[in-house]
N, C-alpha and C positions, 0 to 999 in steps of 0.2 A: 504494500500500500504506500502511496505517496502522500506527503503532507499537502495542505491547501495551497501553499505558495508554489510548490513544485508543479502541482496540477494546473494552476493558473498559468504558469510560464509555459508548460507543455501545450496547453490549449491555444495560447497566443502563437507559439512557434508553429504548431500544426496548421492553424488557419492562415499563417503567413506563407507557408510553403505550398499548401493545397489551395491553388488559385482558380480551380475549376468549380463551377457551381454544381449542385446535386444533379440538375437536369443535364448539364454538359457531361459530367462524368458517367451518368447512367447511359446516355446516348453513345459515348465513346466505348464503354464496355460492351454494349450490344453490337456495335459496328465491328469492334475488334474480334469478337467471337463468331460473327456471321460467316457462313460458308455458303457455297453454291447450293448444296443439297439440303442443309438444315440450319436453322437459326435457333439458338437456345431461348428458353423462356427468359423474360427480362430479369427475374430475380435470380437466375442461374448464370447470367452472362458475366464474363470477366473472371479474373483470378479471385481467390478467396480474400486476398488482401484488398484488392480493388472494391469488392463488394462490402468489405468491412469498413473501408474509408467512406463509402457511400452511406452506410448506416450511421457512422459517427457524424457525418455532416447533417444528418437529420435529427440529431439528439441535442438536448440541452446539456450544458456543462455538468449540471447536478445529476444527470442520469448516466454518466460514464461508468463503465465497469473497469476492473483491473485489466481485463483483456483489451478493452478499448484503449486504455493508456499505453499498454504494450505496443499495440499496432501504431498508435500515434507517434510514439518514440521511434519506432522502426521507420516510419514514413519520413519523419523529420531528418533522421540520420541518412537515409537513402538519398533524399533530395539534396541535402547539403553536401554529401560526398560526391554526387554526380553532377553538380552544377557549380558554377562560379558566377556569383551575381554580376560581376563586372564583365563576364565573358560567357553569357548564356549560349547554348548550342544554336548554331545557325539553322535555317530552314532545311539545309541540305543534310543535316545530321538526323535523318528520319528515325533510325533505330533507337537512338537515345531519347529523342522526343517522345516516341510512342511508348517506350518503357516507362518514362516519367509520367506520362499521361495516365497510365494504368493505375497509378497511385494518386492521381488528382492534381498533378503539377504540369501545366503546359508552359514550357520555357519560352514559347513565342508570344505568350499572352502578357500584356503590360501589367 
């Protein structure tokens, strides 16, 4: 369990790095998993982490679970490790951009 100050800081960091809205992330997860023959149900689209990020975006801070906090910490670390605020990936770096979008961070979004 984390203390209130740590949870507050994590909440702010998470919402700083996750710059996609719930509808944007949900649409991306559906598109990312769509194939020619089959398209997953909306609630089953995307990775487990991507779906968890989407669920967190729809929660209030007071409703967070320990598992939510773990995923939030993982997302913040992933985005910070794979991006450089002064040098965000260019549009040509599609693989990195798509990987980051799966956890709710679009590096091309202002």
